[in-house]
PAMAR-956329 format. One line per field, with one value per residue (C-alpha): x, y, z; residue number from 1; residue in one letter; chain. Coordinates in steps of 0.5 Angstrom, whole numbers, plus 2048, in hexadecimal, padded with zeros to 3 digits. Each point is the difference from the previous one (the first is absolute). Layout:
x	(X / ...)
y	(Y / ...)
z	(Z / ...)
nr	(NUM / ...)
rest	(A / ...)
kette	(A / ...)
***
This chain:
x	(86D / 7FD / 7FC / 800 / 7FB / 803 / 7FB / 802 / 805 / 804 / 808 / 7FF / 7FB / 804 / 806 / 7FD / 7FF / 807 / 803 / 7FB / 800 / 807 / 800 / 7FA / 7FB / 7F8 / 7FF / 7FA / 800 / 7F9 / 801 / 7F9 / 802 / 801 / 808 / 805 / 805 / 7FD / 802 / 806 / 7FD / 800 / 7F9 / 7FF / 7FD / 7FD / 7FF / 805 / 805 / 805 / 7FD / 803 / 800 / 7FE / 801 / 7FE / 806 / 807 / 805 / 806 / 805 / 804 / 806 / 7FD / 7FC / 802 / 7FA / 7FD / 806 / 802 / 7F9 / 801 / 807 / 7FD / 7FA / 804 / 7FE / 803 / 807 / 801 / 7FB / 7FB / 806 / 804 / 7FA / 802 / 804 / 804 / 7FE / 805 / 7FD / 7F9 / 7FE / 7FD / 7FD / 7FC / 7FB / 804 / 807 / 806 / 800 / 804 / 803 / 801 / 805 / 7FD / 806 / 804 / 806 / 807 / 804 / 7FE / 7FF / 7FB / 7FC / 800 / 7FD / 7FB / 7FD / 801 / 7F8 / 7FF / 805 / 7FF / 804 / 7F9 / 7FE / 803 / 806 / 7FD / 7FA / 805 / 804 / 7F9 / 7FD / 807 / 7FE / 7F9 / 803 / 806 / 7FA / 7FC / 807 / 801 / 7F9 / 7FF / 7FA / 7FB / 800 / 800 / 7F9 / 7FD / 803 / 802 / 7FA / 7FB / 804 / 7FF / 807 / 7FE / 7FF / 807 / 804 / 7FD / 7FD / 7FC / 806 / 805 / 801 / 7FB / 806 / 801 / 7F7 / 801 / 806 / 7FC / 7F9 / 804 / 804 / 7FB / 7FA / 805 / 7FF / 7FA / 7FA / 805 / 7FD / 805 / 7FA / 7FC / 805 / 804 / 807 / 802 / 7FE / 801 / 807 / 802 / 7FF / 803 / 806 / 800 / 800 / 805 / 804 / 7FE / 804 / 807 / 7FF / 805 / 7FE / 7F9 / 7FC / 7FD / 7FA / 7FD / 7FA / 7FE / 801 / 7F9 / 7FA / 7FE / 7FC / 804 / 807 / 7FE / 7F9 / 7FE / 807 / 7FE / 7FA / 802 / 805 / 7FB / 7FC / 807 / 7FF / 7F9 / 7FD / 7F9 / 7FD / 7F9 / 7FE / 7F9 / 800 / 7FE / 800 / 7F9 / 801 / 805 / 7FC / 803 / 7FE / 803 / 806 / 802 / 7FE / 7FC / 7FE / 801 / 7FA / 801 / 7FB / 7FD / 7FD / 806 / 804 / 807 / 802 / 807 / 805 / 804 / 7FD / 804 / 7FC / 804 / 7FA / 802 / 7FF / 7F9 / 7FE / 802 / 7FB / 7FA / 802 / 802 / 7FA / 7FF / 801 / 807 / 802 / 7FF / 804 / 805 / 800 / 806 / 7FB / 7FA / 806 / 801 / 7FA / 804 / 805 / 800 / 800 / 802 / 7FF / 807 / 7FE / 804 / 7FF / 804 / 801 / 801 / 805 / 802 / 807 / 803 / 802 / 805 / 801 / 805 / 802 / 7FC / 7FA / 7FD / 7FE / 7FC / 801 / 7FA / 7FB / 7F9 / 7FF / 807 / 802 / 806 / 801 / 804 / 802 / 7FF / 802 / 808 / 7FF / 7FB / 806 / 7FC / 7F9 / 7FF / 7FA / 7FF / 7FA / 7FE / 7FB / 800 / 806 / 802 / 802 / 806 / 802 / 7FC / 800 / 7FD / 7FE / 7FD / 7FB / 801 / 7FC / 7F9 / 7FE / 803 / 7FE / 803 / 802 / 7FB / 7F9 / 802 / 7FD / 803 / 801 / 7FA / 7FB / 802 / 7FF / 804 / 802 / 801 / 805 / 803 / 801 / 801 / 807 / 802 / 800 / 804 / 805 / 801 / 800 / 806 / 803 / 800 / 805 / 805 / 7FF / 7FA / 7FF / 7F9 / 7FB / 7FA / 801 / 804 / 7FA / 7FD / 7FB / 801 / 7FC / 7FF / 7FF / 7F9 / 800 / 7FE / 7F8 / 7FB / 7FB / 7FB / 805 / 806 / 804 / 800 / 806 / 7FF / 807 / 803 / 807 / 801 / 804 / 804 / 7FD / 803 / 7FF / 7FD / 805 / 7FC / 7FB / 804 / 7FE / 806 / 7FF / 7FE / 7FA / 7FF / 7FB / 802 / 7FF / 800 / 806 / 801 / 804 / 7FF / 804 / 7FB / 804 / 805 / 807 / 807 / 7FF / 7F9 / 7FF / 7FA / 805 / 801 / 806 / 7FB / 7FB / 806 / 803 / 7F7 / 800 / 806 / 7FE / 7F9 / 804 / 804 / 7FB / 7FC / 806 / 802 / 7F8 / 802 / 807 / 804 / 808 / 7FF / 804 / 7FC / 800 / 805 / 7FD / 806 / 801 / 801 / 808 / 803 / 807 / 802 / 805 / 7F9 / 7FE / 803 / 7FC / 7FA / 802 / 800 / 7FA / 7FD / 802 / 7FE / 7F9 / 7FF / 801 / 7FB / 806 / 800 / 804 / 806 / 7FE / 7FA / 802 / 805 / 7FA / 7FB / 806 / 801 / 7F8 / 800 / 805 / 7FD / 7F9 / 804 / 804 / 7F9 / 7FD / 805)
y	(81E / 7FA / 803 / 7FD / 802 / 7FF / 7FE / 802 / 806 / 7FD / 7FE / 7FA / 804 / 806 / 7FC / 7FC / 807 / 803 / 7FA / 7FF / 809 / 800 / 7FB / 804 / 7FD / 804 / 7FF / 803 / 7FE / 7FF / 801 / 7FE / 806 / 808 / 7FE / 7FC / 7FB / 7FB / 7FE / 804 / 807 / 805 / 803 / 808 / 802 / 806 / 803 / 806 / 801 / 7FE / 7FA / 7FB / 7FA / 7F9 / 7F9 / 7F9 / 7FE / 802 / 7FE / 7FC / 7FE / 7FA / 7FE / 7FB / 804 / 802 / 800 / 806 / 804 / 7FF / 803 / 805 / 802 / 802 / 804 / 808 / 804 / 806 / 801 / 7F9 / 7F9 / 7FD / 7FB / 806 / 801 / 7F9 / 801 / 7FA / 7FF / 7FE / 7FC / 7FD / 800 / 7F9 / 803 / 7FC / 801 / 7FB / 800 / 805 / 803 / 7FD / 804 / 7FC / 805 / 800 / 803 / 7FD / 7FD / 800 / 7FC / 7F9 / 802 / 805 / 7FA / 7FC / 805 / 802 / 7F9 / 800 / 802 / 7F9 / 7FB / 805 / 7FD / 7FF / 7FB / 7F9 / 7FE / 7F9 / 804 / 804 / 7FA / 7FE / 806 / 800 / 7F9 / 802 / 806 / 7FB / 7FB / 806 / 801 / 7FA / 7FE / 800 / 805 / 7FA / 7FE / 806 / 802 / 7F8 / 7FE / 806 / 805 / 7FB / 800 / 806 / 804 / 7FF / 7F8 / 801 / 802 / 7FC / 805 / 7FE / 7FB / 806 / 805 / 806 / 805 / 7FC / 801 / 807 / 801 / 7FD / 804 / 807 / 7FE / 7FE / 806 / 806 / 7FC / 802 / 7FB / 7FA / 7FD / 7F9 / 7FC / 800 / 802 / 7FC / 7FC / 803 / 807 / 802 / 7FC / 803 / 807 / 7FF / 7FE / 806 / 805 / 7FC / 800 / 807 / 802 / 7FD / 803 / 806 / 802 / 802 / 803 / 7FC / 804 / 806 / 804 / 806 / 809 / 801 / 7FE / 7FA / 804 / 806 / 7FC / 7FC / 7FF / 807 / 800 / 7FA / 802 / 806 / 7FC / 7FB / 806 / 803 / 7F8 / 801 / 7FC / 803 / 7FF / 7FF / 801 / 7FD / 7FB / 7F9 / 7FB / 7FB / 7FB / 7FD / 7FE / 7F9 / 7FC / 7FA / 801 / 808 / 806 / 804 / 806 / 802 / 803 / 806 / 802 / 807 / 7FB / 801 / 7FA / 800 / 7FD / 7FF / 7FB / 7FD / 800 / 800 / 7FE / 804 / 800 / 7FE / 7F9 / 800 / 804 / 7FB / 7FB / 805 / 800 / 7F9 / 7FC / 7F9 / 801 / 802 / 7FC / 7FA / 803 / 802 / 7FC / 803 / 807 / 7FB / 7FF / 807 / 7FF / 7FC / 804 / 804 / 807 / 802 / 807 / 804 / 807 / 807 / 806 / 807 / 803 / 807 / 803 / 807 / 7FE / 7FC / 7F9 / 7FC / 7FA / 7FB / 803 / 7FA / 7FC / 7FD / 7F9 / 7FF / 7F9 / 7FE / 805 / 7FD / 803 / 7FF / 807 / 803 / 808 / 805 / 807 / 803 / 808 / 7FE / 7FE / 804 / 804 / 803 / 801 / 806 / 7FF / 807 / 803 / 7F9 / 7FF / 802 / 805 / 7FB / 7FA / 7FF / 7F9 / 7F9 / 7FA / 7FB / 7F9 / 7FA / 7FB / 7F9 / 7FC / 802 / 7F9 / 800 / 805 / 806 / 803 / 806 / 7FE / 7F7 / 800 / 7FF / 805 / 7FD / 802 / 808 / 806 / 804 / 805 / 7F9 / 7FE / 806 / 800 / 7F9 / 800 / 806 / 7FD / 7F9 / 805 / 804 / 7F9 / 7FE / 806 / 803 / 7FC / 802 / 807 / 803 / 801 / 802 / 804 / 801 / 808 / 7FE / 7FE / 805 / 7FC / 7F9 / 7FD / 7F9 / 7FD / 801 / 7F9 / 7FF / 802 / 7FF / 7FB / 7FE / 7FB / 804 / 801 / 7FD / 800 / 802 / 7FF / 7FA / 7FD / 7FA / 7FB / 7FA / 7FA / 7F8 / 7FE / 806 / 801 / 7FA / 806 / 806 / 801 / 801 / 807 / 7FD / 7FB / 7FD / 806 / 803 / 807 / 800 / 801 / 800 / 806 / 7FF / 7FE / 7F9 / 7FE / 7FA / 804 / 7FE / 803 / 7FE / 805 / 805 / 807 / 806 / 7FB / 7FB / 804 / 804 / 7F9 / 7FD / 807 / 7FE / 7F9 / 802 / 806 / 7FB / 7FB / 805 / 802 / 7F9 / 7FF / 807 / 7FE / 806 / 801 / 803 / 7FD / 7FD / 803 / 7FD / 7FB / 7FE / 7FA / 7FF / 800 / 7FB / 7FE / 7FC / 7FB / 7FC / 7FF / 7F9 / 7FE / 803 / 7FB / 7FB / 800 / 801 / 7F9 / 7FE / 802 / 7FE / 7F9 / 801 / 801 / 804 / 806 / 7FE / 804 / 7FE / 7F8 / 804 / 804 / 7FA / 7FC / 806 / 800 / 7F9 / 800 / 805 / 7FD / 7FA / 805 / 803 / 7FA / 7FC)
z	(63E / 804 / 805 / 808 / 805 / 807 / 805 / 807 / 802 / 805 / 7FF / 7FC / 7FB / 800 / 7FE / 7FB / 7FC / 802 / 7FC / 7FB / 7FE / 801 / 7F9 / 7FD / 802 / 801 / 807 / 804 / 808 / 803 / 808 / 805 / 804 / 7FF / 802 / 7FC / 803 / 804 / 807 / 7FF / 7FF / 806 / 801 / 801 / 807 / 7FD / 7F9 / 802 / 7FB / 804 / 804 / 806 / 7FD / 804 / 7FC / 7FF / 804 / 800 / 7FA / 800 / 7FB / 802 / 7FD / 7FA / 7FE / 7F9 / 7FB / 804 / 801 / 7F8 / 7FF / 804 / 7FD / 7FA / 803 / 7FF / 806 / 800 / 7FD / 804 / 800 / 805 / 802 / 802 / 805 / 803 / 808 / 803 / 807 / 805 / 806 / 802 / 807 / 803 / 806 / 806 / 805 / 804 / 7FF / 7FD / 7FA / 7FA / 7FA / 7F9 / 7FC / 7F9 / 7FC / 7FB / 805 / 7FE / 804 / 802 / 806 / 7FE / 7FD / 806 / 803 / 7FB / 800 / 809 / 800 / 7FC / 804 / 807 / 805 / 805 / 7FA / 804 / 7FA / 7FF / 7FD / 7FC / 7FD / 7FE / 7FC / 7FC / 7FF / 7FD / 7FC / 7FE / 7FD / 7FC / 7FC / 7FF / 7FD / 7F9 / 7FE / 7FF / 807 / 802 / 7FC / 800 / 807 / 804 / 7FE / 804 / 806 / 805 / 802 / 807 / 7FF / 7FC / 805 / 806 / 803 / 806 / 803 / 800 / 805 / 801 / 7FE / 7FA / 7FE / 803 / 7FB / 7FA / 802 / 7FF / 7FB / 7FB / 803 / 7FD / 7F8 / 7FD / 801 / 802 / 807 / 801 / 803 / 7F8 / 7FC / 7FC / 801 / 7F9 / 800 / 807 / 800 / 7F9 / 802 / 807 / 7FC / 7FB / 806 / 804 / 7FA / 7FE / 807 / 7FD / 7F9 / 800 / 7F9 / 802 / 807 / 804 / 801 / 7FD / 801 / 7FC / 803 / 7FF / 800 / 7FB / 7FA / 801 / 800 / 7FB / 7FC / 7FF / 7FD / 7FB / 7FE / 7FD / 7FD / 7FD / 7FD / 7FD / 7FD / 7FD / 806 / 802 / 806 / 802 / 808 / 803 / 7FA / 803 / 7FC / 801 / 7FC / 7FA / 7FA / 7FD / 7F9 / 802 / 7FD / 801 / 805 / 7FB / 805 / 808 / 802 / 805 / 806 / 7FC / 7FA / 7FC / 7FD / 7FE / 7FA / 7FF / 7FC / 806 / 808 / 807 / 805 / 806 / 806 / 806 / 802 / 805 / 7F9 / 7FA / 802 / 7FF / 7F9 / 7FE / 7FC / 800 / 7FA / 800 / 805 / 7FB / 7FB / 806 / 807 / 802 / 801 / 804 / 806 / 801 / 805 / 804 / 802 / 807 / 802 / 808 / 803 / 800 / 800 / 802 / 806 / 7FF / 807 / 7FF / 806 / 803 / 800 / 7FB / 804 / 7FB / 804 / 7FB / 7FA / 7FC / 803 / 806 / 801 / 806 / 802 / 805 / 7FE / 800 / 7F9 / 7FD / 800 / 7FB / 7FF / 7FD / 803 / 7F9 / 801 / 800 / 7FA / 7FC / 7FD / 7FB / 805 / 803 / 805 / 801 / 7FE / 7FE / 806 / 808 / 801 / 806 / 7FB / 800 / 800 / 7FE / 801 / 7FB / 804 / 7FC / 804 / 7FD / 805 / 801 / 803 / 808 / 805 / 802 / 806 / 801 / 7FD / 801 / 7F9 / 7F9 / 7FB / 7FC / 806 / 801 / 7FE / 7FC / 806 / 804 / 7FB / 800 / 808 / 800 / 7FC / 803 / 807 / 7FC / 7FE / 807 / 804 / 7FB / 7FF / 808 / 803 / 803 / 7FE / 7FD / 7F8 / 7FF / 805 / 7FF / 7FF / 7FB / 7FB / 7FB / 7FC / 7FC / 7FA / 7FF / 7F9 / 7FD / 7FE / 808 / 800 / 805 / 801 / 806 / 802 / 7FF / 7FA / 7F9 / 7FB / 7F9 / 7FE / 803 / 7FE / 7FD / 804 / 7FF / 802 / 7FF / 7F9 / 7FE / 7FA / 7FC / 801 / 7FD / 7F9 / 7FA / 7FE / 7F9 / 801 / 7F9 / 7FE / 7F9 / 803 / 807 / 805 / 808 / 804 / 807 / 806 / 800 / 7F9 / 801 / 800 / 802 / 808 / 801 / 804 / 800 / 800 / 7FB / 7FE / 7FD / 7FD / 7FC / 7FE / 7FE / 7FC / 7FC / 7FF / 7FD / 7FC / 7FD / 7FE / 7FC / 7FD / 7FE / 7FC / 7FD / 7FD / 7FF / 801 / 807 / 806 / 805 / 807 / 804 / 806 / 805 / 804 / 807 / 802 / 804 / 801 / 7FA / 805 / 800 / 7FA / 7FF / 806 / 7FD / 7F9 / 805 / 804 / 7F9 / 7FF / 806 / 7FF / 7F9 / 803 / 806 / 805 / 806 / 802 / 804 / 805 / 800 / 803 / 804 / 803 / 801 / 804 / 804 / 801 / 802 / 805 / 803 / 801 / 804 / 804 / 803 / 800 / 804)
nr	(1 / 2 / 3 / 4 / 5 / 6 / 7 / 8 / 9 / 10 / 11 / 12 / 13 / 14 / 15 / 16 / 17 / 18 / 19 / 20 / 21 / 22 / 23 / 24 / 25 / 26 / 27 / 28 / 29 / 30 / 31 / 32 / 33 / 34 / 35 / 36 / 37 / 38 / 39 / 40 / 41 / 42 / 43 / 44 / 45 / 46 / 47 / 48 / 49 / 50 / 51 / 52 / 53 / 54 / 55 / 56 / 57 / 58 / 59 / 60 / 61 / 62 / 63 / 64 / 65 / 66 / 67 / 68 / 69 / 70 / 71 / 72 / 73 / 74 / 75 / 76 / 77 / 78 / 79 / 80 / 81 / 82 / 83 / 84 / 85 / 86 / 87 / 88 / 89 / 90 / 91 / 92 / 93 / 94 / 95 / 96 / 97 / 98 / 99 / 100 / 101 / 102 / 103 / 104 / 105 / 106 / 107 / 108 / 109 / 110 / 111 / 112 / 113 / 114 / 115 / 116 / 117 / 118 / 119 / 120 / 121 / 122 / 123 / 124 / 125 / 126 / 127 / 128 / 129 / 130 / 131 / 132 / 133 / 134 / 135 / 136 / 137 / 138 / 139 / 140 / 141 / 142 / 143 / 144 / 145 / 146 / 147 / 148 / 149 / 150 / 151 / 152 / 153 / 154 / 155 / 156 / 157 / 158 / 159 / 160 / 161 / 162 / 163 / 164 / 165 / 166 / 167 / 168 / 169 / 170 / 171 / 172 / 173 / 174 / 175 / 176 / 177 / 178 / 179 / 180 / 181 / 182 / 183 / 184 / 185 / 186 / 187 / 188 / 189 / 190 / 191 / 192 / 193 / 194 / 195 / 196 / 197 / 198 / 199 / 200 / 201 / 202 / 203 / 204 / 205 / 206 / 207 / 208 / 209 / 210 / 211 / 212 / 213 / 214 / 215 / 216 / 217 / 218 / 219 / 220 / 221 / 222 / 223 / 224 / 225 / 226 / 227 / 228 / 229 / 230 / 231 / 232 / 233 / 234 / 235 / 236 / 237 / 238 / 239 / 240 / 241 / 242 / 243 / 244 / 245 / 246 / 247 / 248 / 249 / 250 / 251 / 252 / 253 / 254 / 255 / 256 / 257 / 258 / 259 / 260 / 261 / 262 / 263 / 264 / 265 / 266 / 267 / 268 / 269 / 270 / 271 / 272 / 273 / 274 / 275 / 276 / 277 / 278 / 279 / 280 / 281 / 282 / 283 / 284 / 285 / 286 / 287 / 288 / 289 / 290 / 291 / 292 / 293 / 294 / 295 / 296 / 297 / 298 / 299 / 300 / 301 / 302 / 303 / 304 / 305 / 306 / 307 / 308 / 309 / 310 / 311 / 312 / 313 / 314 / 315 / 316 / 317 / 318 / 319 / 320 / 321 / 322 / 323 / 324 / 325 / 326 / 327 / 328 / 329 / 330 / 331 / 332 / 333 / 334 / 335 / 336 / 337 / 338 / 339 / 340 / 341 / 342 / 343 / 344 / 345 / 346 / 347 / 348 / 349 / 350 / 351 / 352 / 353 / 354 / 355 / 356 / 357 / 358 / 359 / 360 / 361 / 362 / 363 / 364 / 365 / 366 / 367 / 368 / 369 / 370 / 371 / 372 / 373 / 374 / 375 / 376 / 377 / 378 / 379 / 380 / 381 / 382 / 383 / 384 / 385 / 386 / 387 / 388 / 389 / 390 / 391 / 392 / 393 / 394 / 395 / 396 / 397 / 398 / 399 / 400 / 401 / 402 / 403 / 404 / 405 / 406 / 407 / 408 / 409 / 410 / 411 / 412 / 413 / 414 / 415 / 416 / 417 / 418 / 419 / 420 / 421 / 422 / 423 / 424 / 425 / 426 / 427 / 428 / 429 / 430 / 431 / 432 / 433 / 434 / 435 / 436 / 437 / 438 / 439 / 440 / 441 / 442 / 443 / 444 / 445 / 446 / 447 / 448 / 449 / 450 / 451 / 452 / 453 / 454 / 455 / 456 / 457 / 458 / 459 / 460 / 461 / 462 / 463 / 464 / 465 / 466 / 467 / 468 / 469 / 470 / 471 / 472 / 473 / 474 / 475 / 476 / 477 / 478 / 479 / 480 / 481 / 482 / 483 / 484 / 485 / 486 / 487 / 488 / 489 / 490 / 491 / 492 / 493 / 494 / 495 / 496 / 497 / 498 / 499 / 500 / 501 / 502 / 503 / 504 / 505 / 506 / 507 / 508 / 509 / 510 / 511 / 512 / 513 / 514 / 515 / 516 / 517 / 518 / 519 / 520 / 521 / 522 / 523 / 524 / 525 / 526 / 527 / 528 / 529 / 530 / 531 / 532 / 533 / 534 / 535 / 536 / 537 / 538 / 539 / 540 / 541 / 542)
rest	(M / T / D / V / A / V / L / G / G / G / I / G / G / L / T / A / A / H / E / L / A / D / R / G / L / S / V / T / V / Y / E / A / T / D / Q / F / G / G / K / A / R / S / I / P / L / S / D / A / E / R / P / L / H / G / E / H / G / F / R / F / F / P / A / F / Y / R / H / V / V / E / T / M / A / R / I / P / D / G / D / S / T / V / A / D / N / L / V / E / T / E / A / T / L / I / A / S / A / T / A / A / D / Q / V / A / E / T / R / T / P / D / P / V / R / G / W / L / E / S / L / R / P / A / F / A / E / D / V / P / A / R / D / V / R / F / L / L / E / R / L / C / Y / L / L / T / S / C / E / A / R / R / A / E / E / L / D / D / V / S / W / W / A / F / V / D / A / E / N / R / S / P / E / F / R / D / R / L / A / F / A / T / Q / S / L / V / A / L / R / P / E / L / G / S / A / R / T / I / G / T / I / Y / L / Q / L / L / L / G / Q / L / D / P / T / R / P / T / E / R / I / L / N / A / P / T / S / E / A / W / I / D / P / W / I / R / H / L / E / T / L / G / V / E / F / R / P / N / A / P / V / T / E / L / E / F / D / G / R / R / I / T / G / A / A / L / A / D / G / E / T / V / V / A / D / E / Y / V / L / A / V / P / V / E / V / A / P / E / L / V / T / P / A / L / T / R / A / A / P / E / L / G / R / I / E / R / L / E / T / A / W / M / N / G / I / Q / F / Y / L / S / E / D / V / T / L / T / R / G / H / Q / V / Y / A / D / S / P / W / A / L / T / S / I / S / Q / R / Q / F / W / T / D / Y / D / L / D / G / R / G / P / D / E / A / T / G / V / I / S / A / I / A / S / D / W / E / T / P / G / L / V / Y / E / R / P / A / R / E / C / T / R / E / E / I / A / T / E / I / W / E / Q / L / K / A / H / L / N / A / P / A / E / R / L / R / D / E / L / L / V / D / W / F / L / D / P / A / I / V / E / T / D / G / G / V / E / N / R / S / P / L / L / I / N / T / V / G / S / L / R / N / R / P / P / A / D / V / G / V / A / N / L / T / L / A / S / D / Y / V / R / T / N / S / D / L / A / S / M / E / S / A / N / E / A / G / R / R / A / A / N / A / I / L / S / R / H / G / G / T / N / A / R / A / T / I / W / D / L / E / E / P / A / V / F / E / P / F / K / R / Q / D / R / I / R / Y / R / L / G / L / P / H / P / A / A / V / T / Q / S / L / R / T / M / T / R / G / L / V / Q / N / G)
kette	(A / A / A / A / A / A / A / A / A / A / A / A / A / A / A / A / A / A / A / A / A / A / A / A / A / A / A / A / A / A / A / A / A / A / A / A / A / A / A / A / A / A / A / A / A / A / A / A / A / A / A / A / A / A / A / A / A / A / A / A / A / A / A / A / A / A / A / A / A / A / A / A / A / A / A / A / A / A / A / A / A / A / A / A / A / A / A / A / A / A / A / A / A / A / A / A / A / A / A / A / A / A / A / A / A / A / A / A / A / A / A / A / A / A / A / A / A / A / A / A / A / A / A / A / A / A / A / A / A / A / A / A / A / A / A / A / A / A / A / A / A / A / A / A / A / A / A / A / A / A / A / A / A / A / A / A / A / A / A / A / A / A / A / A / A / A / A / A / A / A / A / A / A / A / A / A / A / A / A / A / A / A / A / A / A / A / A / A / A / A / A / A / A / A / A / A / A / A / A / A / A / A / A / A / A / A / A / A / A / A / A / A / A / A / A / A / A / A / A / A / A / A / A / A / A / A / A / A / A / A / A / A / A / A / A / A / A / A / A / A / A / A / A / A / A / A / A / A / A / A / A / A / A / A / A / A / A / A / A / A / A / A / A / A / A / A / A / A / A / A / A / A / A / A / A / A / A / A / A / A / A / A / A / A / A / A / A / A / A / A / A / A / A / A / A / A / A / A / A / A / A / A / A / A / A / A / A / A / A / A / A / A / A / A / A / A / A / A / A / A / A / A / A / A / A / A / A / A / A / A / A / A / A / A / A / A / A / A / A / A / A / A / A / A / A / A / A / A / A / A / A / A / A / A / A / A / A / A / A / A / A / A / A / A / A / A / A / A / A / A / A / A / A / A / A / A / A / A / A / A / A / A / A / A / A / A / A / A / A / A / A / A / A / A / A / A / A / A / A / A / A / A / A / A / A / A / A / A / A / A / A / A / A / A / A / A / A / A / A / A / A / A / A / A / A / A / A / A / A / A / A / A / A / A / A / A / A / A / A / A / A / A / A / A / A / A / A / A / A / A / A / A / A / A / A / A / A / A / A / A / A / A / A / A / A / A / A / A / A / A / A / A / A / A / A / A / A / A / A / A / A / A / A / A / A / A / A / A / A / A / A / A / A / A / A / A / A / A / A / A / A / A / A / A / A / A / A / A / A / A / A / A / A / A / A / A / A / A / A / A / A / A / A / A / A / A / A / A / A / A / A / A / A / A / A / A / A / A / A / A / A / A)
***
């Protein structure tokens, strides 16, 4: 029996373990902390038998998430599966401190009017028609571009530049900002046109697909609804779990990994090793010898991270807001949130914490560099207490007009991601998030890096969505498992990998562009854009 050591117990590592154990391999998962699930896990607030839970940030599952949902459907949970714990949202609130609220429907639309209404926030009435028309042209550019052009040309252009944001209306720029800040780790000024454009299209297309829910979330904290049942199921498959076992070194003989040294002095010896540690940890384990054998490993350190961390506010009343997410369009710290209790049908707050806690608002701060409203300092320069106060005040500034929805007397307690640790000059983040940046695709390694018995399974692995997410981590875990299964032969079917789906009507245009790209010719829309830019410049210069 092939013996596999999975180094890291996040979504990528657990997925690899699941796929391999399902096919009869012997798997042990080594995790640096005392909890499995990585950034997706819930964090108990106490040692009580039924504690309250906090999270690194709330979870959401858009329509194009296929890998992770299929895995969830294979995890038993009582008389059903973990996939049955997914609940469809209905609407997203776009709140502003200076303008009226807007509500975007996220339920699967039925008639054409419903489709148009669901897309209204992306092409809202406050955005000039010429800008809406231009954005549609840019999206068509993407939809008709071949994969090589996307990967080699559009990955080297920022989404901000691709949509000509600097020369568009303020309303257009604001719309782009909050349309992407609600996506995990996508920043329009930094992210590539390839990735942000592709994911933006997936979200829009997901709203028009009547066969899948547009967006879903879990009906309880992540660990209770997903991670804990997953661990129990993997144990029934024979997977062994080793918490508090961080790896400190990969021993390499020039061709194979011969052992993985743990912090306690133990050396793990296995037939195969799956490296599933976070992006900030992986470079510490990549030696010069490994880089010479697999140059892709040496480029991991070039990938960039950002701070996107969550906080939960426990309230004496259940303030439901919308039945879905909230996006705070002009908040200094780029906040998003969700009122959780209305969805947590299988999670009773009674007896888990303060008796008066009956509601939970979970928020994520995505901008830690911009001064806030209260202390006029960036989040990274504040204390944990100041961060909580600042986020609470920013929420109130957006939600309390015209009607007061959040009051100070409602606040019972709060829980900030423990990865945010206080220092002398503010805070440091011990769990940063991988972000997409221009040109970063070339720095993302494949799951199979060419070392005889080493594979990678984490969200920095090159996947179809190229996005720091549960979906990418799950796909990476499947790719790692498939590489191992291929090396060891056998008749076991490989784990399924799905491509991102786009309307088939654009395929002839992609084939045509494939020929143009091979000939070194620009995309037809690029020529149109160049002429339009030149004309605008002539007009502006008189």
